[in-house]
N, C-alpha and C positions, 0 to 999 in steps of 0.2 A: 279567314276569321270565322265564317259560318260553319265550315266543316269542323274546325277546331272546337267550337262551342258545342256542336252536336255530339262530338266524341266525348267531350268532358261531361256533358249532361248524362250520356249513356253510362259513362264510368261512375258518375255520382249515384245513379240508380243502383248499380251493382254494389257499390260501397254501402248504400243505405240498406239494401237487402241483407248484406253480410252482417252489418251491425244489428239489424232487427233479429236475425236468426241467432246471433251470439247472445244477445241480451235475453231473448226468450228462453233459451235452454239453460243459460247460467242462472237465471232467477229461479228456475225450478230445481236446479241442483243445490241451491242454498238450503240448509236445514231450516225447517219451520213450515207451518201450515197457515195460510191466511185465514182460514175459517177458525182455527184455534186462537189466532191472534184477535179475532173479533169477539169470540165467545169466552175467552180465557179458559180456565181449567174447570169451570163449573158446569159446562155444557155436557149433556148426555150424548151418547153415540147417535141417537136418532136425529137430534137437532143438527149435529155435524153433518150427517149424511144428507139431510134435506138441503142445507145450505150449499154443500159441495155440488149437489145435482142442480140447484138453482143457478149457480155461476158456471156450470159446465166443467168444474174441476174434477169430476169423476170420470170424464172421458179420457181415452189414451192421449198421451202428450202430443203425438203426431197429428191427431185429429184437432186438438186445441190449436196447434201451430198452423195447420191449414186454414181453419176458420178465421184465425186472427189475421193471417196474411190476406185472405179474401176481403175481410172487413176493412183492413188498412188500404187495400187497393181501391176501395169504394169510398174512402174518406171517413170511415168510421173507426175511431180509436177505442171504442167501447166506453164503458162506464166504470166508475170507481166501485170496487167491491167492499169498500170500508166506509161506513157512515151513511150518507144520504143518497148513495148511488148517483152522484152528479156526473154528467158526461165528462170524459177526459178532455175533449176539445174546449169545454167551458172552463175547466180548471186551468188549463194551459193558457187560454186566452186572457184570463185574469192575472196570471202570474208572469207571463212573458214580458208585457210592457214594463213591469217593475224592474225585472232583471236587465232588460235592454236599456232602460233609463239609467240604472246604476252603472252598467258597463260603459255606456257612452260618456257619461260624465267623468268616470274614472279614466277613460281613454283621453279625454280632452285635458284633464289635469296632468296626466302622465306626459303627454306630448308637450304641453306648455312648460313643463319642467325640463324634460329631457333634451329637446331640440336646442334651445339656447345653451344649456349646460354642456352638451356634447360638442357643439361648434366652438364655444369659447375654450373648452379644454384642449381641443385640437389646435386651434390657432395660437393659444398661449401655452404650448407644450412645456412641461417641466418648470412652470412658474408657480408661485404660491397659489394663484387662482386655480390652476390645474390640480394641484395637490389638494386644495380645499374641496373641489367638486368630486375628486376621486374618493376622499374620505367620506363625504356625504353619500356617495353612491354605495360604498360598502356598508354604511350604517343603514341605508334603506333596504339593502339586500338582507341584512342580518335580522331585521325586525319582522316577525310574523304579522300578517295583516290583521288577524283577529286580536293580537295583543295591542297593536297600534290603535285598532278601533276602540278597545276598552280604555286606553289612555286618553283618546280624544273625547270619549264620553265623560270621563272623570273631569277633564279640564273644561271643555266647552259646554257641557250639558249640566253636570252636577255642581261645579264651582262657579263658573261664570254665568251659567244659565242663558247663554246666547242662542243655543240651538237645541232642538228636541233630541232626546236620547234614542228613542225608538219610533217605529211606525213609518208610514209612507203616505204622502199626499199626492194624488194624481194631478197632472197638469190642468185638468178641468177646474180645480179649486184655486188655480193661480200659480204662476211660475215662481213666485217668492216662497210660498209654503213648500212647493215641490223641491226647490233648490235647498231650502233649509233642512228638509228631512234627508236629502241625499248627499249633501256635501261631506259629512263626516264619514259615512261608509265608502263613498267614492274616493276620498283622500286616503283612507286606509288601504284600499285595493290598488289605487294608482301609484302610490309611493314606491312600492317594490318594483313595479313595472317600469317606472320612470328611471330607476337606477340601472336596470338591465339595458334599457333602450339608450340611455345616455352613454354608457360604456361602448355600446355597439356603434353609435354615431361617431364617437371619438375615434375608435379604431378605424372605421371606414374612411373618415375624413383625413386622418393621418396618412393613410395609404394613397388617397387621391392627391393630397397636397404635395406629395413627393414625386408625382408623375411629371413627365416632360412637358405635357401640354399646359400645365399650370405655370411652369417656368417660362414657357413661350408667352403665355398671357400676361405675365408680369413684365416681361421684357418689352412688350408692346406699350407699356405705360398705363395699363388698365388700373382703375381704382381698386384698392385692396378689397373693399366690400363687394365689388362686382366679381372679382376673382373668386372670393370665398363662396358667395351665395349663388352666383349664376353658373360658375364653372365647376367648382369643387363640390358644393353641396348636392347639386343635381346628380352628378356622377356617383356620389356616395350613397344615393338613395336606394339603389338596387338591393343590396343585402338588408338594408334597414326596412324596406317595405315588406320583405319576406318575413322578417321577425315581427314587424308591427301587425301584419295581417293575421298571423298565427296567434300572436299574443292577444289580439282583440277577442278572438274566439275563446282563448284561455281565460280572459277576464269574465266571460259569460259563465264558464264552468267554475272559475275560482271564486265566484261570489257566494258559493254555497255556505261557507263558514261565516262570512261577514254578514250575510242576510240573517243568519240565526242570532248573531250578536246584537244586531239592531232590530230584530223582530220584524223584518220585512218579508212578507209572504210572496217571495219571488219563486222563480223556477227551481233554484237551489233548495229552498226550504220545502217546497212541494216534493222534490225528489227525495230528500231525507225522510220526510214523514211517510212517503210511499214505501220506502225501503223498510222502515221500522214497522209499518203496518202490514207488510207483505202484500201491498196493493199492486198486483201485477200490471193491470192496464195503465195505471198512473205512471209507474216507473218506466214501463216500455215507451209510453208516449213522450215522456219528458226527455228520455235519452235520445229518442229519434229526433226530436226538435233540436237538441244540442248538436247532434251529429250533422243535421242538415245545415246548421249555422257554420260549422267547421268547413263542410264541403263548399258551401256558397262563398265563404270568405276566401278560401284558397283559389276559387275560380276568379273572383274579383281581383285578387293580387296578381294572378297571371296576366289578366287583361291590362292591368295598370302598368305592367312592365313596358308595353309597347308605347305608352304615352311618356314614360319617364326617359326611356332610352330608345330612340328611333332605330338603332341598329338591331334591336330584337324584333323578330317577326314570329308570329304564332304559326306553326306549321300543323 
């Protein structure tokens, strides 16, 4: 286990370096000048030259790349070159908890819908209940999350006035305000994910329920609930955990549009504003954090395999 984890950590470092390199050079290949974005078209050539020298943008690209990697290695993500020159670490530390809160709540909602729906659909195959869940899953897949978010705002915020339409309340202000501000965007994000996961659970469960060991378990007189939950569901979790782990990381990245709909200044909104402003340090730092979450999630999923199925051993 230790040697496996060491190898995965080393591989993760290589992946992070590759992502950092790709992002750095792709940002500079995109048309547009961050200094021009700050000064608009009214700035003279001297002001542009002064700002480019101040932010080191007049140096060769390979020099900028080397200095950035050196600073990253020492834990310095730099400072925003747009606005108040706020450190990137501070910007991300303020935005990341909001995105994490939104993704976690969306994940809980999705799992709460998908797990029972997938199990019931598999156990009650080709019944009206199965067809109803299948129809609901297709509807969930066909609705864009931003459109569903707008619909939820119209119903629950504008008409019923039960929940706030925009904004974010940190947990320090109370769990109830935190929950009220996040339940609508989390539902908008989690609905599509629950539809995908429910179909995955159903397919995996159907495959396991047709296996010989399930027939043997039933022939021994075990209660059907025990057969389904203890024997079938646990063995059906391997492909589901893979999809779930990757999808949780995708929930982090997929919150970009929904955060803008609900005016939540999370990591997604910070990333979009950074791209629009050509704010290189902010964009690079945000993408590195998202990449790290993907790498860490995949590592956790691989380790979870050994607990779900003892036959799997990490080599």
